[in-house]
C-alpha positions as CSV (number, residue, x, y, z in Angstrom):
1,M,-91.9,43.8,-49.4
2,H,-90.9,40.6,-51.7
3,D,-90.1,42.5,-54.6
4,D,-87.4,43.9,-53.3
5,S,-84.0,42.6,-50.8
6,E,-85.1,40.6,-47.6
7,V,-86.0,42.5,-44.7
8,A,-86.0,40.3,-41.7
9,V,-87.0,41.5,-38.2
10,L,-84.8,39.8,-35.0
11,R,-86.6,39.9,-31.7
12,L,-84.0,39.3,-29.0
13,G,-85.2,37.8,-25.8
14,H,-88.4,36.6,-24.9
15,R,-89.7,36.5,-21.3
16,P,-92.5,33.2,-21.2
17,G,-95.7,34.4,-19.6
18,R,-94.6,38.4,-19.7
19,D,-94.0,39.0,-23.3
20,E,-96.5,36.7,-24.9
21,R,-98.3,39.3,-25.9
22,M,-95.2,41.6,-27.2
23,T,-93.5,39.2,-29.1
24,T,-96.6,38.1,-30.9
25,H,-97.4,41.9,-31.6
26,V,-94.0,42.3,-33.2
27,G,-94.4,39.7,-35.4
28,L,-97.9,40.5,-36.1
29,T,-96.6,43.9,-37.1
30,A,-93.8,43.0,-39.1
31,R,-96.3,41.0,-41.2
32,A,-98.5,43.5,-41.8
33,L,-96.0,46.3,-42.2
34,G,-93.9,45.0,-44.9
35,A,-91.2,42.8,-43.5
36,D,-91.0,39.6,-45.3
37,R,-90.3,37.2,-41.9
38,V,-89.7,37.5,-38.3
39,I,-87.2,35.6,-36.0
40,F,-88.1,35.1,-32.2
41,P,-86.1,33.3,-29.7
42,D,-86.4,29.7,-29.4
43,N,-89.0,29.7,-26.3
44,A,-91.4,32.1,-28.3
45,G,-93.4,28.8,-29.8
46,Q,-96.4,30.6,-28.4
47,S,-95.9,33.8,-30.6
48,L,-94.4,31.6,-33.7
49,E,-97.9,29.4,-33.5
50,T,-100.2,32.8,-33.4
51,V,-98.3,34.4,-36.4
52,A,-97.8,31.7,-38.7
53,D,-102.0,31.1,-37.9
54,I,-102.8,34.7,-38.9
55,T,-100.7,34.2,-42.0
56,D,-102.6,31.0,-43.0
57,R,-105.6,33.0,-42.5
58,F,-105.1,36.5,-43.7
59,G,-102.1,35.8,-46.2
60,G,-98.5,36.2,-46.9
61,P,-96.3,35.8,-48.3
62,F,-94.4,35.6,-44.5
63,D,-92.0,33.6,-42.9
64,V,-91.6,32.8,-39.1
65,E,-88.9,31.0,-37.3
66,L,-87.3,30.4,-34.1
67,T,-83.3,30.7,-33.4
68,E,-81.6,29.3,-30.5
69,S,-78.5,32.0,-31.4
70,P,-79.9,35.3,-31.9
71,N,-76.6,37.2,-31.9
72,A,-75.4,34.5,-34.2
73,I,-78.1,36.1,-36.8
74,I,-76.6,39.2,-36.2
75,R,-73.2,38.1,-36.5
76,N,-73.9,36.4,-40.0
77,W,-76.1,38.6,-41.6
78,E,-74.8,39.2,-45.0
79,G,-76.8,42.6,-45.4
80,E,-77.2,45.5,-43.2
81,V,-78.6,46.1,-39.6
82,A,-80.8,48.7,-38.2
83,H,-80.8,48.5,-34.5
84,L,-84.0,50.1,-33.3
85,T,-83.4,51.5,-29.5
86,M,-84.3,54.8,-28.3
87,Y,-81.0,55.6,-27.9
88,G,-80.5,55.6,-31.4
89,E,-79.6,58.2,-34.3
90,R,-82.5,60.1,-34.8
91,I,-84.9,57.9,-37.4
92,E,-84.8,61.4,-39.8
93,T,-81.3,61.6,-39.5
94,V,-80.4,58.0,-40.6
95,E,-83.9,56.7,-42.9
96,E,-82.6,57.7,-46.3
97,G,-79.1,56.2,-45.9
98,I,-81.2,53.0,-44.5
99,R,-83.3,53.0,-47.6
100,R,-80.5,53.8,-50.2
101,A,-78.7,50.8,-48.4
102,H,-82.2,48.5,-48.8
103,F,-83.4,49.9,-52.4
104,T,-80.8,51.0,-53.9
105,D,-78.0,48.9,-53.4
106,D,-80.1,45.9,-52.9
107,R,-79.1,45.0,-49.5
108,P,-81.0,42.4,-47.7
109,L,-81.9,44.3,-44.0
110,L,-82.3,42.9,-40.4
111,L,-84.5,44.9,-38.2
112,V,-83.1,44.4,-34.8
113,V,-86.0,45.0,-31.2
114,G,-85.2,44.2,-28.4
115,S,-87.1,43.0,-24.9
116,E,-84.9,43.0,-22.1
117,K,-82.1,45.1,-21.5
118,V,-80.1,44.8,-25.0
119,S,-76.5,44.1,-24.6
120,F,-73.4,46.5,-25.9
121,D,-72.6,44.0,-28.6
122,V,-75.8,44.5,-30.4
123,Y,-75.5,48.2,-30.8
124,E,-71.3,47.8,-31.8
125,A,-72.6,45.0,-34.5
126,A,-75.4,47.4,-35.8
127,D,-74.8,49.4,-38.9
128,W,-77.5,52.1,-37.7
129,N,-78.8,52.0,-33.8
130,V,-82.2,54.2,-34.7
131,G,-84.1,56.0,-32.6
132,V,-87.9,56.4,-33.6
133,T,-88.2,58.8,-30.5
134,N,-85.7,59.1,-27.7
135,Q,-88.3,58.8,-25.2
136,P,-89.2,55.3,-23.6
137,H,-91.9,53.5,-25.8
138,S,-92.5,49.7,-26.6
139,E,-90.3,47.8,-29.7
140,V,-93.7,47.7,-31.4
141,A,-94.2,51.4,-32.0
142,G,-90.8,51.7,-33.1
143,L,-90.8,49.0,-35.3
144,A,-94.2,50.1,-37.1
145,V,-93.1,53.7,-37.7
146,F,-89.8,52.3,-38.6
147,L,-91.2,50.3,-41.7
148,D,-93.5,53.0,-42.4
149,R,-90.8,55.5,-42.8
150,L,-88.6,52.6,-44.9
151,Y,-91.8,51.7,-47.5
152,E,-93.0,55.4,-47.0
153,G,-96.6,54.3,-47.3
154,R,-96.1,51.6,-49.7
155,E,-96.8,48.8,-47.1
156,F,-100.5,49.7,-47.4
157,D,-101.1,49.0,-51.2
158,R,-99.6,45.2,-50.8
159,E,-101.7,42.5,-52.3
160,W,-101.8,38.9,-49.9
161,E,-101.4,35.9,-51.1
162,N,-102.8,32.6,-50.1
163,A,-105.6,34.5,-47.4
164,D,-108.8,32.5,-46.7
165,R,-110.0,36.1,-45.3
166,R,-109.8,39.8,-45.2
167,V,-110.7,42.4,-43.7
168,V,-113.4,44.7,-45.1
169,P,-112.6,49.2,-44.2
170,K,-115.7,50.2,-42.6
171,A,-116.3,54.0,-41.1
172,T,-117.6,52.2,-38.1
173,G,-118.1,48.3,-37.0
174,K,-116.2,44.9,-38.3
175,R,-116.4,42.6,-41.0
176,V,-114.1,40.3,-42.3
177,E,-115.0,38.4,-44.9
178,S,-114.2,34.9,-47.0
179,V,-112.1,35.9,-50.0
180,D,-114.3,34.0,-52.2
181,E,-117.3,36.1,-51.7
């Protein structure tokens, strides 16, 4: 979370027309819950624009980028790779090892989330295949639970830099105000 080694989220696959909201929500969740950047497939430009706009308005730092070769990102990652999948080891079994590698050993962490069927080479390339639950669920839910477990709730105390506006917590209703207020 910007004081530690990098946490990046890689979105594998994007089906235009079908995955727009889900890909965007992967990026928004990554940003809101402590990742440093998200990497989308090169055909997810609309999701990139939305996440960049939210970051401009509600603060950062947070980077969003596109890649032509997601598998090359995994292959060339100089750190640890955790693939979030319902087929992986239970999160409670591996979370301490992942935390230790990231925070104690200061290793950058790449979180890989799929969209369509993930090829077996991703499972082989990952240091951990992590199952947040071994039941069907969305990649956004898996990412949110994983990041909260990784940071143990510290992501909620984050300070946002260069924000134009902020959400004011309320028991009922909605309130967004200018940072200048």
